[in-house]
N, C-alpha and C positions, 0 to 999 in steps of 0.2 A: 664289463664292456658295453657301451651304448650303442644301440643300432642305428644305423645311418640309411635313410631312404635313397635309392636310386631309381631315376626314371629312365625308361627304355622306350624306343619306338620300334615298331615292327609291323609288318604286313599282318592283316587280320587273319589270314590263313596259318601263319606261324603261330599266332596267339591262339588260336583254336586248337592246334595240335599240342602246344604246350599245355593247355588247360586239359586237355583229354589225357595226356601222359601222366600229369600231376595227379589227376584222379585216379588213375590206374594204380599209380605207386602209393596211393593213400596219403597225398602230401597236398598242401595249398601250393598255388603258383610261386610264392616267394620261396618257400622252403625248396621246392622242386629245382627253381633256377639257382639258388644258392649252392644246393648239393652238386648240380651238374657243373657249375663253373668251379666249385672246389675240386671236384674230382679231375676237370681238365687241367686246372693248375697243378696238381700232384702229378698228374701224368707228364706235362711238360717239363716240370722241375727234374723228374726222374730221367727222362730222355737228354735233356740238357747236362745232368750230372754224368750219364752214361758216356756221352760223347765230348765231354770236356777236355780229355786227353787227346782225342784225335783232333778236335778243333785247335788245340795248341800247337800240334805237330803241323797241321795245315798252315797255321798263321807263320809259323817259323820257317816252313819250306818257302812260303810266298815271300817273305822278307828276304831269305837267302837267294831266291830266284832274282829277285830285284837287283841284286849286287852282280850277278853274272853278266858277262859280256854279251852284247847284241850280236846277231849273227854276222853283221858286217865287221864288228869288233873282233870276233872270233877268227875271221879271215885274216886280219892282220897279224895274227899271232903265228903264222906260219902254216896253215892249212893249205893243202893243195886245192885246186878247183873241185876235184872229185871228192875229196873229203869234205869240203864246204857243201856240196850237194846233199852228200849222206847227211849231214848234220841238219840241213834245211828239211830234208825229206823226214828225218825223225821228229823234229819239232812239229812238222806239219800232222804228223800221225798223233802227237800227244797233245798239241794245243789246238789244232784246227788250222787249216791253210791260212785263214785271215789273222791269225794271233801269232803265228810262228815266225813272223818276221822274213818269211821266204821271198815276199815281194821286194823288200827293201835290202840293199847291200849284197845282192845276188852275185856270186863269183862267176866270172865269165870262163 
C-alpha cells in the first residue's frame, strides 16, 4: 500500500509537545501521530459498536414518540382536566418544561 502525505496546521506549543512525546516513545512525529490517530479510531469504533444497540433503541423510541398525540390531542380523547395536568406535569419532568408541550393546549 502506497503512503500518502497529509499536511496539518497546529499551534507551535502543540507541535513541540507532540515532538517531545514522540521522542519519549522512540518514534518520529509521523509514526507517533499515525499511532495516536489509529488508536483513537479503534477506540471510537469500539464505543460505537458497543452502543449501536442502544442508539437503535433510541432512534426507534424517537420515531414512535413523534407518532404520539400532542398534549392537546390527548386532552381531546377524553382526559379530565386533572388527568391532563398530570400528563403535562409528567412530560415536564421527562422532557423539561419547554419541550413538554405544557404551554400549549393546556386544559382548563
